[in-house]
DRENDO-1510 file (C-alpha; in Angstrom, 1 decimal, always signed):
<recs>
REC; n; res; u; v; w
REC; 1; MET; -7.1; +6.8; +5.6 .
REC; 2; MET; -7.0; +10.1; +7.4 .
REC; 3; THR; -7.6; +10.0; +11.1 .
REC; 4; VAL; -8.2; +12.6; +13.8 .
REC; 5; PRO; -4.7; +12.1; +15.3 .
REC; 6; ALA; -3.1; +12.3; +11.8 .
REC; 7; PHE; -5.0; +15.4; +11.0 .
REC; 8; ARG; -3.9; +17.1; +14.3 .
REC; 9; ALA; -0.3; +16.0; +13.8 .
REC; 10; ARG; -0.1; +18.1; +10.5 .
REC; 11; LYS; +0.2; +21.2; +12.7 .
REC; 12; GLY; +3.4; +22.9; +11.8 .
REC; 13; SER; +4.4; +20.2; +9.3 .
REC; 14; GLY; +4.6; +22.6; +6.3 .
REC; 15; GLN; +1.8; +20.6; +4.6 .
REC; 16; PRO; -1.4; +22.7; +4.6 .
REC; 17; LEU; -4.5; +20.7; +5.3 .
REC; 18; VAL; -7.2; +20.7; +2.5 .
REC; 19; VAL; -10.8; +20.5; +3.7 .
REC; 20; LEU; -13.8; +20.7; +1.4 .
REC; 21; THR; -17.5; +20.6; +2.0 .
REC; 22; ALA; -19.5; +17.6; +0.6 .
REC; 23; TYR; -23.2; +16.9; +0.7 .
REC; 24; ASN; -23.9; +13.9; -1.5 .
REC; 25; ALA; -22.4; +11.1; -3.5 .
REC; 26; MET; -21.3; +13.4; -6.4 .
REC; 27; THR; -19.4; +15.9; -4.3 .
REC; 28; THR; -17.9; +13.2; -2.2 .
REC; 29; VAL; -16.6; +11.2; -5.1 .
REC; 30; ALA; -15.1; +14.3; -6.8 .
REC; 31; ALA; -13.4; +15.5; -3.6 .
REC; 32; GLU; -12.0; +12.1; -2.7 .
REC; 33; ALA; -10.7; +11.7; -6.3 .
REC; 34; ALA; -8.9; +15.0; -5.9 .
REC; 35; GLY; -7.3; +13.9; -2.7 .
REC; 36; VAL; -8.7; +16.2; +0.0 .
REC; 37; ASP; -7.7; +15.6; +3.6 .
REC; 38; ALA; -11.1; +16.0; +5.1 .
REC; 39; LEU; -14.8; +16.2; +4.0 .
REC; 40; LEU; -17.0; +18.6; +6.0 .
REC; 41; VAL; -20.7; +18.0; +5.8 .
REC; 42; GLY; -21.5; +21.6; +6.5 .
REC; 43; ASP; -24.8; +23.1; +7.6 .
REC; 44; SER; -24.1; +25.4; +4.7 .
REC; 45; LEU; -26.2; +22.8; +2.9 .
REC; 46; GLY; -29.1; +24.9; +4.1 .
REC; 47; MET; -28.3; +27.4; +1.4 .
REC; 48; VAL; -26.6; +25.5; -1.3 .
REC; 49; GLU; -28.7; +22.3; -1.2 .
REC; 50; LEU; -32.0; +23.2; +0.4 .
REC; 51; GLY; -32.5; +26.8; -0.7 .
REC; 52; TYR; -32.7; +28.6; +2.6 .
REC; 53; ASP; -31.1; +32.0; +3.2 .
REC; 54; SER; -29.2; +30.9; +6.3 .
REC; 55; THR; -28.1; +27.8; +8.2 .
REC; 56; LEU; -30.7; +28.4; +11.0 .
REC; 57; PRO; -33.6; +26.3; +9.5 .
REC; 58; VAL; -31.3; +23.2; +9.1 .
REC; 59; THR; -32.3; +20.3; +11.3 .
REC; 60; MET; -30.7; +17.2; +12.6 .
REC; 61; ASP; -32.7; +15.1; +10.1 .
REC; 62; ASP; -31.3; +17.3; +7.3 .
REC; 63; MET; -27.8; +16.9; +8.4 .
REC; 64; LEU; -28.1; +13.1; +9.0 .
REC; 65; HIS; -29.6; +12.6; +5.5 .
REC; 66; HIS; -26.7; +14.3; +3.8 .
REC; 67; ALA; -24.0; +12.9; +6.1 .
REC; 68; LYS; -25.2; +9.4; +5.4 .
REC; 69; ALA; -25.0; +10.0; +1.7 .
REC; 70; VAL; -21.4; +11.3; +2.0 .
REC; 71; ALA; -20.4; +8.4; +4.3 .
REC; 72; ARG; -21.6; +5.8; +1.7 .
REC; 73; ARG; -19.0; +7.1; -0.8 .
REC; 74; ARG; -16.2; +8.3; +1.6 .
REC; 75; ARG; -13.1; +6.2; +1.4 .
REC; 76; ASP; -10.0; +8.0; +2.7 .
REC; 77; ALA; -10.8; +11.5; +3.9 .
REC; 78; LEU; -11.6; +12.4; +7.4 .
REC; 79; LEU; -15.4; +12.9; +7.8 .
REC; 80; ILE; -16.5; +15.8; +9.9 .
REC; 81; VAL; -20.2; +16.8; +10.4 .
REC; 82; ASP; -21.5; +20.2; +11.5 .
REC; 83; MET; -23.9; +20.1; +14.4 .
REC; 84; PRO; -26.8; +22.3; +13.4 .
REC; 85; TRP; -28.3; +25.2; +15.4 .
REC; 86; LEU; -30.0; +24.1; +18.6 .
REC; 87; SER; -28.5; +20.5; +18.5 .
REC; 88; TYR; -25.9; +21.5; +21.1 .
REC; 89; HIS; -27.2; +24.8; +22.5 .
REC; 90; VAL; -29.7; +23.3; +25.0 .
REC; 91; GLY; -27.2; +21.3; +27.1 .
REC; 92; ALA; -24.4; +18.8; +27.2 .
REC; 93; VAL; -26.6; +15.8; +27.4 .
REC; 94; ALA; -28.6; +16.7; +24.2 .
REC; 95; ALA; -25.3; +17.6; +22.5 .
REC; 96; VAL; -23.8; +14.2; +23.2 .
REC; 97; GLN; -27.0; +12.4; +22.1 .
REC; 98; ASN; -27.2; +14.3; +18.8 .
REC; 99; ALA; -23.4; +14.0; +18.1 .
REC; 100; ALA; -23.6; +10.3; +18.8 .
REC; 101; ARG; -26.2; +9.9; +16.0 .
REC; 102; PHE; -23.7; +11.4; +13.5 .
REC; 103; VAL; -21.1; +8.8; +14.7 .
REC; 104; ARG; -23.4; +5.8; +14.9 .
REC; 105; GLU; -25.7; +6.5; +11.9 .
REC; 106; ALA; -23.4; +8.4; +9.5 .
REC; 107; ARG; -20.0; +7.0; +10.5 .
REC; 108; ALA; -18.6; +10.5; +11.2 .
REC; 109; ASP; -15.1; +10.8; +12.6 .
REC; 110; ALA; -15.8; +14.1; +14.3 .
REC; 111; VAL; -18.3; +16.9; +14.8 .
REC; 112; LYS; -17.9; +20.7; +14.5 .
REC; 113; ILE; -19.5; +23.2; +16.8 .
REC; 114; GLU; -19.5; +27.0; +16.8 .
REC; 115; GLY; -18.4; +29.1; +19.8 .
REC; 116; GLY; -15.7; +29.6; +22.3 .
REC; 117; GLY; -15.7; +29.7; +26.1 .
REC; 118; ASN; -19.5; +29.5; +26.1 .
REC; 119; ARG; -19.3; +26.0; +24.6 .
REC; 120; LEU; -16.6; +24.5; +26.9 .
REC; 121; GLU; -19.1; +22.4; +28.8 .
REC; 122; VAL; -20.4; +20.9; +25.6 .
REC; 123; VAL; -16.9; +20.4; +24.2 .
REC; 124; ARG; -15.8; +18.5; +27.3 .
REC; 125; ALA; -19.0; +16.4; +27.4 .
REC; 126; LEU; -18.5; +15.4; +23.8 .
REC; 127; LEU; -14.8; +14.5; +24.4 .
REC; 128; ASP; -15.8; +12.5; +27.5 .
REC; 129; ALA; -18.1; +10.5; +25.2 .
REC; 130; GLU; -15.0; +9.9; +22.9 .
REC; 131; ILE; -16.4; +12.1; +20.1 .
REC; 132; PRO; -13.7; +14.3; +18.5 .
REC; 133; VAL; -14.6; +18.0; +18.2 .
REC; 134; MET; -13.6; +20.7; +15.7 .
REC; 135; GLY; -14.1; +24.2; +17.0 .
REC; 136; HIS; -15.3; +27.2; +14.9 .
REC; 137; LEU; -14.6; +30.9; +15.7 .
REC; 138; GLY; -14.9; +34.3; +14.1 .
REC; 139; LEU; -17.8; +34.6; +11.7 .
REC; 140; THR; -20.1; +31.9; +13.1 .
REC; 141; PRO; -23.1; +31.6; +10.7 .
REC; 142; GLN; -25.4; +30.2; +13.4 .
REC; 143; SER; -24.9; +33.6; +15.2 .
REC; 144; VAL; -26.0; +35.6; +12.2 .
REC; 145; LEU; -29.0; +37.2; +14.0 .
REC; 146; LYS; -26.8; +38.3; +16.9 .
REC; 147; MET; -24.1; +39.6; +14.6 .
REC; 148; GLY; -26.5; +41.4; +12.4 .
REC; 149; GLY; -25.4; +39.7; +9.2 .
REC; 150; TYR; -22.3; +38.0; +7.7 .
REC; 151; LYS; -19.7; +40.5; +8.8 .
REC; 152; VAL; -15.9; +40.2; +9.3 .
REC; 153; GLN; -15.2; +39.7; +13.0 .
REC; 154; GLY; -12.3; +40.6; +15.2 .
REC; 155; ARG; -11.2; +43.9; +13.7 .
REC; 156; ALA; -11.3; +45.8; +17.0 .
REC; 157; LYS; -8.5; +45.0; +19.5 .
REC; 158; VAL; -10.9; +43.9; +22.2 .
REC; 159; ALA; -12.7; +41.5; +19.9 .
REC; 160; ALA; -9.4; +40.2; +18.5 .
REC; 161; ASP; -8.0; +39.5; +21.9 .
REC; 162; LEU; -11.2; +37.8; +23.0 .
REC; 163; LEU; -11.1; +35.6; +19.9 .
REC; 164; VAL; -7.5; +34.5; +20.7 .
REC; 165; ALA; -8.5; +33.8; +24.2 .
REC; 166; ASN; -11.4; +31.7; +23.1 .
REC; 167; ALA; -9.2; +29.7; +20.7 .
REC; 168; GLU; -6.8; +29.0; +23.5 .
REC; 169; LEU; -9.7; +27.8; +25.7 .
REC; 170; LEU; -10.9; +25.5; +23.0 .
REC; 171; ALA; -7.4; +24.0; +22.4 .
REC; 172; GLU; -6.9; +23.5; +26.1 .
REC; 173; ALA; -10.3; +21.8; +26.3 .
REC; 174; GLY; -9.1; +19.3; +23.7 .
REC; 175; VAL; -10.5; +20.2; +20.2 .
REC; 176; PHE; -8.4; +18.7; +17.5 .
REC; 177; SER; -8.7; +21.7; +15.1 .
REC; 178; ILE; -10.4; +25.1; +14.9 .
REC; 179; VAL; -12.0; +26.7; +11.9 .
REC; 180; LEU; -11.4; +30.4; +11.6 .
REC; 181; GLU; -14.0; +32.2; +9.5 .
REC; 182; GLY; -14.2; +35.8; +8.3 .
REC; 183; ILE; -11.4; +37.4; +10.3 .
REC; 184; PRO; -8.4; +39.5; +9.4 .
REC; 185; SER; -5.4; +37.7; +8.2 .
REC; 186; GLU; -3.2; +39.1; +11.0 .
REC; 187; LEU; -5.6; +37.8; +13.6 .
REC; 188; ALA; -5.7; +34.4; +12.0 .
REC; 189; GLY; -1.9; +34.4; +12.2 .
REC; 190; ARG; -2.0; +35.2; +15.9 .
REC; 191; VAL; -4.5; +32.4; +16.6 .
REC; 192; THR; -2.5; +29.9; +14.6 .
REC; 193; ALA; +0.7; +30.8; +16.5 .
REC; 194; ALA; -1.2; +30.7; +19.9 .
REC; 195; VAL; -2.7; +27.2; +19.7 .
REC; 196; ALA; -1.2; +23.7; +19.3 .
REC; 197; VAL; -3.9; +22.4; +17.0 .
REC; 198; PRO; -4.4; +23.1; +13.3 .
REC; 199; THR; -6.4; +26.2; +12.3 .
REC; 200; ILE; -8.5; +25.9; +9.1 .
REC; 201; GLY; -9.2; +29.2; +7.4 .
REC; 202; ILE; -12.2; +30.3; +5.4 .
REC; 203; GLY; -11.9; +34.0; +4.7 .
REC; 204; ALA; -9.0; +34.2; +7.2 .
REC; 205; GLY; -6.0; +34.6; +4.9 .
REC; 206; PRO; -3.1; +32.3; +4.1 .
REC; 207; GLY; -1.6; +32.1; +7.6 .
REC; 208; CYS; -3.7; +29.2; +8.8 .
REC; 209; ASP; -2.6; +25.5; +8.9 .
REC; 210; GLY; -5.2; +24.7; +6.2 .
REC; 211; GLN; -8.1; +26.0; +4.2 .
REC; 212; VAL; -11.8; +25.0; +3.6 .
REC; 213; LEU; -14.3; +26.2; +1.1 .
REC; 214; VAL; -17.9; +25.4; +0.2 .
REC; 215; ILE; -17.6; +23.2; -2.9 .
REC; 216; HIS; -20.6; +25.0; -4.6 .
REC; 217; ASP; -18.7; +28.3; -4.3 .
REC; 218; MET; -15.4; +27.0; -5.6 .
REC; 219; LEU; -16.9; +25.2; -8.6 .
REC; 220; GLY; -19.5; +27.8; -9.5 .
REC; 221; MET; -22.4; +25.4; -9.1 .
REC; 222; LEU; -24.8; +28.2; -8.4 .
REC; 223; PRO; -25.1; +31.6; -10.2 .
REC; 224; GLU; -25.2; +33.7; -7.1 .
REC; 225; PRO; -22.2; +36.0; -6.2 .
REC; 226; VAL; -19.6; +34.5; -3.9 .
REC; 227; PRO; -17.7; +36.1; -1.0 .
REC; 228; LYS; -14.5; +37.9; -1.5 .
REC; 229; PHE; -12.4; +35.1; -0.1 .
REC; 230; VAL; -13.7; +32.5; -2.7 .
REC; 231; ARG; -11.6; +31.7; -5.8 .
REC; 232; ARG; -13.7; +30.0; -8.5 .
REC; 233; TYR; -11.9; +27.2; -10.2 .
REC; 234; ALA; -14.8; +26.4; -12.5 .
REC; 235; ASP; -18.2; +27.7; -13.7 .
REC; 236; LEU; -20.3; +24.5; -13.5 .
REC; 237; HIS; -23.6; +26.4; -13.5 .
REC; 238; ALA; -22.8; +27.9; -17.0 .
REC; 239; THR; -21.5; +24.5; -18.3 .
REC; 240; SER; -24.5; +22.7; -17.0 .
REC; 241; THR; -27.0; +25.2; -18.3 .
REC; 242; GLU; -25.4; +25.1; -21.8 .
REC; 243; ALA; -25.4; +21.2; -21.8 .
REC; 244; ILE; -29.1; +21.1; -20.8 .
REC; 245; LYS; -30.0; +23.6; -23.4 .
REC; 246; ARG; -28.2; +21.6; -26.2 .
REC; 247; TRP; -30.1; +18.5; -25.0 .
REC; 248; ALA; -33.4; +20.3; -24.9 .
REC; 249; ASP; -32.8; +21.7; -28.4 .
REC; 250; ASP; -32.0; +18.1; -29.7 .
REC; 251; VAL; -35.2; +16.8; -28.1 .
REC; 252; ARG; -37.3; +19.5; -29.7 .
REC; 253; ALA; -35.7; +19.0; -33.1 .
REC; 254; GLY; -36.3; +15.3; -33.0 .
REC; 255; ALA; -32.5; +14.6; -32.9 .
REC; 256; PHE; -32.6; +12.9; -29.6 .
REC; 257; PRO; -32.7; +10.0; -29.0 .
REC; 258; SER; -31.1; +8.6; -32.2 .
REC; 259; SER; -31.4; +5.0; -33.3 .
REC; 260; GLU; -28.0; +4.2; -31.6 .
REC; 261; GLU; -29.6; +5.5; -28.3 .
REC; 262; SER; -32.7; +3.4; -28.7 .
REC; 263; TYR; -33.4; -0.3; -28.1 .
REC; 264; GLY; -34.3; -2.6; -30.9 .
</recs>
């Protein structure tokens, strides 16, 4: 079974870490069967599971509901849970109390929070409470209002240098890994070389220590366009729609259920 120390030790091993989002029993079982290293219960569930247009409406109750579902079927992968907006922004005490619910009620191995130097007090408090923390820099979706949309970050030299500095601060504070989202490949390479913990990229190029994607994007579970950095490995929306249509046609034609599918 993957542990936080084992995950961190993969830094520089030549074995890229594979992280995938999971939100329920179905996605968990599929990801585990495929052998991913870690499952991330992302607050992206706000869009792909709950139908919101951002992560901001997602609550602790939403996250706990889905994290518990994942935990029931998780067997070997590391289980990381996103802390939703305002669950750690209002102080270290509240952050620890909320994170502890993910550990106690959803059997999470770690939590993920967004931000750099402005989150060091929270990071240290969580680590003091023996709760492992994954950082998240670059395009941080909970900052969408401040950023003015989902835009690539760190293109200017000042912004890039600040991002590297924030990554170093997080690593020094004790995070076991850092997600880098929506930044230029060259910058991701700089960060990866600058810190002693694994970097996990999403829209950050191939130079990170591992990669993460939203499972709905990778498998084409929804018909909406996906970001440039996504490679679709299936089109489950089209497959599902066709299967449902065939079943509906059979029902309307009186061909389903057959005598073999009925009880005597």
